C-alpha positions as CSV (number, residue, x, y, z in Angstrom):
1,M,0.0,0.0,0.0
2,K,1.2,3.5,-0.8
3,K,-0.5,6.4,0.9
4,I,0.3,10.0,1.8
5,Y,-1.5,11.8,4.6
6,H,-1.2,15.5,3.9
7,L,-2.9,18.9,4.2
8,S,-3.9,20.3,0.8
9,T,-3.5,23.9,2.0
10,C,0.1,23.3,3.2
11,N,2.7,24.5,0.7
12,T,5.3,22.2,2.2
13,C,3.1,19.1,1.7
14,Q,2.4,20.2,-1.9
15,R,6.1,20.6,-2.6
16,I,6.9,17.2,-1.2
17,I,4.1,15.5,-3.2
18,Q,5.4,17.1,-6.4
19,E,8.9,15.9,-5.5
20,I,7.6,12.4,-4.9
21,N,5.5,12.6,-8.1
22,P,3.1,9.8,-7.0
23,S,1.8,7.3,-9.5
24,S,-1.9,6.6,-9.8
25,D,-1.6,3.7,-7.3
26,V,-0.7,6.1,-4.5
27,Q,-3.7,7.2,-2.3
28,L,-3.7,10.8,-1.1
29,Q,-5.7,11.7,2.0
30,D,-6.2,15.3,2.8
31,I,-6.5,15.1,6.6
32,K,-8.6,18.3,6.8
33,T,-11.4,17.0,4.7
34,E,-11.0,13.3,5.4
35,T,-10.4,12.9,9.1
36,I,-7.8,10.3,10.3
37,T,-9.5,7.3,11.8
38,K,-8.4,5.5,15.0
39,D,-7.5,2.5,12.9
40,Q,-5.3,4.6,10.5
41,L,-3.5,6.2,13.5
42,E,-3.0,2.9,15.1
43,A,-1.5,1.5,11.9
44,M,0.9,4.5,11.8
45,Y,1.8,3.8,15.5
46,A,2.5,0.2,14.7
47,L,5.2,1.3,12.2
48,T,6.7,4.1,14.4
49,G,6.2,2.7,17.9
50,S,5.4,6.2,19.2
51,Y,2.5,8.6,19.0
52,E,4.9,11.4,19.9
53,T,6.8,10.8,16.7
54,L,3.5,11.4,14.8
55,F,2.7,14.5,16.8
56,S,3.4,18.0,15.6
57,K,4.8,20.3,18.3
58,R,4.7,23.1,15.7
59,A,0.9,23.2,15.6
60,Q,-0.4,26.6,16.8
61,L,-2.9,24.8,19.1
62,Y,0.1,23.2,20.9
63,R,1.1,26.6,22.3
64,Q,-2.4,28.1,22.5
65,R,-3.5,25.3,24.8
66,N,-0.2,25.5,26.8
67,L,0.5,21.8,25.9
68,N,4.2,22.8,25.7
69,E,4.1,23.3,29.4
70,Q,2.6,19.9,30.2
71,T,4.0,16.4,30.3
72,L,2.0,14.5,27.8
73,S,1.7,10.7,27.7
74,E,1.5,8.5,24.5
75,E,-2.3,8.3,25.1
76,D,-2.4,12.1,25.3
77,Y,-0.6,12.4,21.9
78,K,-2.9,9.8,20.4
79,N,-6.1,11.6,21.6
80,L,-4.9,15.0,20.5
81,I,-4.1,13.7,17.0
82,L,-7.5,12.1,16.7
83,E,-9.2,15.3,18.1
84,H,-7.7,17.7,15.6
85,Y,-5.9,17.2,12.3
86,T,-3.3,20.0,13.0
87,F,-1.6,17.8,15.6
88,L,-0.5,15.2,13.0
89,K,3.1,15.9,11.8
90,R,2.9,16.3,8.1
91,P,3.1,14.7,5.7
92,V,3.0,11.0,6.7
93,M,4.0,8.8,3.8
94,L,3.5,5.1,3.8
95,V,5.1,2.6,1.4
96,D,4.2,-1.0,2.2
97,N,5.7,-1.5,5.7
98,Q,7.8,1.7,5.7
99,I,6.7,5.0,7.2
100,F,8.1,8.5,6.6
101,V,7.0,11.2,9.0
102,G,7.6,14.9,8.6
103,N,9.3,17.2,6.1
104,S,13.0,17.1,7.0
105,K,15.3,16.8,3.9
106,K,16.5,13.3,5.0
107,V,13.0,12.0,5.5
108,V,11.8,13.4,2.2
109,A,14.8,12.0,0.3
110,Q,14.1,8.5,1.8
111,A,10.4,8.8,0.9
112,V,11.1,9.9,-2.7
113,E,13.4,6.8,-3.1
114,A,10.8,4.5,-1.6
115,F,8.0,5.7,-3.8
116,N,10.2,5.3,-7.0
């Protein structure tokens, strides 16, 4: 399975998707219009072993809610991601049993290679 969880309004996500140049067998899911399900999040967790890895600490809500001043558990990270799409670190790219989370140059380069 090849899938990219992204935000269509995010310029960085758009740039990365263009760089990957996904073929027609790659499923794109805009997380704003098609909410992440618990099963999808748990599948991502199975590959990363951490909800914190999937969590975006750059999200505006992270500071607005003073979450940066709290000690969050894995369950907290999971519930926050399920509660609001902005808490998912983007993009999340899946290729078979590989997962690539975020937009660092290294991660993107690995994802581009895996998709091709």
